[in-house]
SELO-849105 format. One record per residue: x, y, z of N, C-alpha, C, CB in turn. Coordinates in pm, whole numbers, padded with zeros to 5 digits, always signed. Glycine has a CB too. Example, Ala and Ser with C-alpha at 12.3 -4.5 7.8 and 13.67 -1.06 7.14 Angstrom:
+01319-00569+00780+01230-00450+00780+01320-00330+00780+01131-00447+00905;+01285-00225+00708+01367-00106+00714+01290+00003+00787+01408-00060+00572;
//
This chain:
-02644-00959-00858-02621-00840-00780-02480-00787-00808-02641-00870-00630;-02467-00659-00839-02338-00599-00872-02253-00583-00746-02358-00463-00941;-02122-00605-00762-02030-00589-00650-02012-00440-00622-01894-00657-00680;-02026-00403-00496-02013-00263-00458-01866-00223-00454-02080-00236-00322;-01834-00109-00516-01697-00060-00516-01664-00005-00378-01678+00048-00624;-01541-00029-00335-01496+00021-00206-01404+00140-00230-01422-00090-00124;-01434+00250-00166-01347+00367-00177-01264+00379-00050-01430+00496-00202;-01144+00432-00066-01053+00448+00046-01003+00592+00044-00934+00346+00039;-01018+00662+00154-00971+00800+00162-00830+00805+00221-01069+00885+00246;-00766+00919+00201-00633+00939+00258-00639+00926+00409-00576+01077+00218;-00742+00983+00470-00755+00977+00616-00767+00833+00666-00875+01057+00661;-00829+00746+00587-00842+00605+00625-00706+00535+00618-00943+00534+00533;-00620+00576+00525-00491+00511+00504-00384+00553+00603-00443+00539+00365;-00384+00682+00639-00279+00734+00726-00275+00661+00859-00298+00883+00749;-00156+00613+00894-00136+00543+01020-00161+00393+01015-00225+00602+01122;-00215+00341+00904-00240+00198+00895-00108+00121+00885-00328+00167+00773;-00106+00005+00950+00008-00086+00941+00008-00149+00802+00001-00196+01053;+00125-00159+00742+00141-00224+00611+00210-00358+00634+00224-00135+00511;+00150-00466+00582+00209-00599+00595+00226-00660+00457+00121-00691+00685;+00330-00744+00443+00351-00810+00315+00262-00933+00305+00499-00848+00297;+00272-01004+00195+00184-01119+00171+00209-01234+00268+00201-01167+00029;+00323-01231+00339+00354-01333+00440+00309-01291+00579+00503-01362+00441;+00252-01171+00590+00205-01121+00720+00310-01049+00801+00152-01234+00799;+00426-01022+00741+00534-00952+00811+00514-00801+00800+00673-00991+00753;+00536-00732+00911+00519-00586+00914+00623-00519+00824+00531-00533+01059;+00575-00426+00741+00662-00349+00653+00680-00209+00710+00603-00342+00509;+00576-00153+00769+00580-00019+00826+00441+00039+00838+00668+00072+00740;+00434+00172+00849+00305+00242+00860+00294+00345+00750+00290+00309+00999;+00171+00366+00704+00145+00466+00600+00159+00605+00662+00002+00447+00537;+00250+00684+00606+00272+00821+00654+00209+00924+00563+00420+00848+00666;+00196+00891+00433+00138+00986+00338+00099+00912+00210+00238+01102+00306;+00028+00982+00125-00012+00932-00005+00047+01027-00109-00170+00922-00019;+00102+00972-00217+00168+01055-00317+00121+01020-00457+00320+01040-00308;+00131+01115-00547+00101+01095-00688+00232+01090-00764+00009+01207-00744;+00241+01003-00862+00361+00992-00946+00345+01093-01060+00381+00845-01001;+00440+01184-01070+00435+01289-01171+00446+01228-01310+00547+01393-01149;+00359+01272-01400+00361+01226-01538+00283+01098-01561+00500+01206-01581;+00230+01039-01455+00152+00916-01467+00025+00930-01384+00235+00791-01422;-00072+00851-01416-00194+00847-01336-00177+00736-01233-00322+00823-01426;-00082+00754-01143-00048+00650-01048-00037+00708-00907+00082+00581-01088;-00075+00627-00813-00074+00664-00672+00024+00574-00599-00216+00653-00611;+00089+00627-00497+00176+00543-00414+00158+00580-00268+00324+00557-00457;+00194+00486-00182+00188+00508-00037+00330+00533+00013+00123+00387+00036;+00347+00636+00094+00475+00661+00159+00471+00583+00290+00502+00816+00183;+00555+00480+00299+00554+00389+00413+00683+00407+00491+00536+00242+00367;+00669+00430+00623+00785+00445+00710+00809+00314+00783+00766+00561+00811;+00931+00260+00768+00968+00135+00833+01004+00155+00979+01083+00071+00761;+01034+00047+01047+01066+00050+01190+01191+00133+01220+01086-00091+01241;+01285+00134+01126+01411+00207+01146+01403+00352+01101+01523+00137+01070;+01283+00397+01062+01266+00534+01019+01288+00555+00870+01358+00622+01094;+01323+00448+00800+01342+00458+00654+01206+00470+00587+01421+00335+00599;+01202+00544+00478+01076+00564+00406+01090+00507+00266+01039+00714+00401;+00984+00440+00222+00982+00388+00085+00844+00411+00026+01019+00236+00080;+00840+00425-00105+00714+00440-00175+00667+00304-00223+00728+00538-00294;+00541+00275-00196+00480+00150-00239+00372+00185-00340+00422+00068-00118;+00386+00137-00462+00288+00165-00566+00152+00107-00528+00335+00108-00701;+00046+00179-00562-00089+00132-00533-00116-00002-00601-00191+00236-00577;-00048-00029-00712-00067-00156-00783-00014-00274-00702+00002-00151-00919;+00068-00247-00600+00121-00353-00514+00027-00386-00398+00258-00313-00459;-00079-00308-00381-00172-00327-00269-00278-00430-00306-00238-00193-00229;-00292-00530-00220-00394-00634-00241-00526-00594-00179-00347-00768-00183;-00521-00543-00054-00645-00504+00013-00616-00402+00123-00717-00627+00072;-00723-00332+00162-00715-00233+00269-00831-00259+00363-00718-00087+00214;-00801-00267+00490-00903-00285+00593-00844-00234+00723-00949-00436+00607;-00824-00322+00819-00755-00285+00942-00607-00268+00916-00777-00389+01052;-00558-00328+00807-00419-00321+00762-00419-00295+00612-00341-00451+00796;-00303-00254+00561-00279-00253+00417-00201-00381+00388-00200-00122+00368;-00257-00468+00306-00192-00594+00274-00138-00587+00132-00290-00714+00290;-00009-00618+00117+00055-00613-00014+00040-00745-00087+00203-00578+00001;+00039-00737-00219+00032-00856-00303+00164-00933-00293+00002-00818-00451;+00161-01063-00320+00286-01139-00327+00373-01082-00439+00258-01291-00351;+00506-01089-00423+00595-01039-00528+00574-01115-00659+00743-01049-00484;+00585-01044-00769+00575-01107-00902+00699-01189-00925+00557-01001-01015;+00682-01310-00974+00797-01393-01008+00853-01349-01141+00759-01543-01011;+00985-01333-01147+01050-01290-01270+01056-01405-01369+01190-01237-01240;+01044-01370-01496+01059-01473-01600+01205-01511-01609+01006-01423-01740;+01233-01639-01611+01372-01687-01611+01436-01675-01746+01378-01830-01565;
//
């Protein structure tokens, strides 16, 4: 049986809590943005202090009741 693809709309993302791979709150999704010159999507996430950061879609592990981010990539030593 083929795995069914899950689609996520902008309306589903807006307002969702974003948590890191340790379960710590990062902020809430305020908007979705496209990276100019690339076929890439990012989430505009507002932190508790009102700061805004862009989170690349490639950093997202899953979306459901929350947006869960992937663990950070370990740098090659």
